[in-house]
N, C-alpha and C positions, 0 to 999 in steps of 0.2 A: 502493500500499499503506500511505505514511503519511498517509493521508487516513481509511482505513478505522479504523485503530485506535482513532481516540478512538471513534467511532461504536460500533465493538464491546464494546468496554470500558464504553460510555455501556447497551448492550444487558445485557450481563454482569449489569450493577450493578441493575438493574431487575427480573433474573430472581429475584433474591434476596427482594425484597419481595412478588412475586407468590409467589414457593411458601411464605412463612411468612405471608402474608393482612395486611392492614392493619387489624388490630382497635386499638379505642382507648376507655378506659374514662374517663370525666370524673367520679369521685367526688372530695369533698377527703378528703385523708388520714385526716381526726380520722373519718368514717365509717365505714372500713376496719374490717372485722373479721380479726381475726388469722390470719397465713395457716397456722397447726396447727391451725385450727377447720376450715379447709378440706381439710385433708391426713386430717382424724380422720371429716369427713364421706363423703369418699369411699372410705376404707379400710374403713367402716364398711356401704360400698355394694358391697365386694366389690370395690375398685380395689387394684390394686401402685401407689401412687405413689413417684417414683422423686426427682423433686426439682418443688418448689414455687417459683416465683421472681415480681418484678415488670415486667411490659414494657409500654411503653408506658399506663402505667396500669392494667393487668390483671392479675390473675395469670392465671401461664401454669404449666399442668400437664403434665410430662413422668412416662410410666408405662404404666400399661396397665389398662384399663377391665374390668370386673365378667365381661366377654366372654373378654377374655385379648389383647385387639387393641390392639398399640401404638398410644399415642395422645399428640398434644399440643393440648391443649385449651386455651383463654382464657376466662376467668372475670370477672364483677364481684365486685370485693372489698367491695361493701358487701351484694349479696343472694347473692351464690354461682350467681347464673345464669348459664348457659354463652353466652357472645358470638361465639363461634366457633372451629374448628377447623381443623388443618392437616392436609391427607389425607398417611397415610404411606403410603411404597409397599408394592405387595404382597409 
C-alpha cells in the first residue's frame, strides 16, 4: 500500500494538467493588449465575462459565450486569437 501512494499522488497531479489543457502563449509583455480590451470585445459579441486572468502567458477567460454556454477559454494576449479551451461538464 505504501508503494502505491506515491503513484496515486503522481497520477492525481497529472489529471489537473489534462483537465485544464497545456496552453502557452510566448508573447513579450510589451506587445500585450490590455485585458479590458478583450473583456469589451467579448462583451460586445454577447458574452458574459466573469473574469479575465493571466495563465501561462495567455489571457484565460471565465464566463458564458454568446450562446449561454459556460466557458473557460485561453486567448493570445497580442492578437486575442483563441488558443484553446477547457471543456466544461454538461
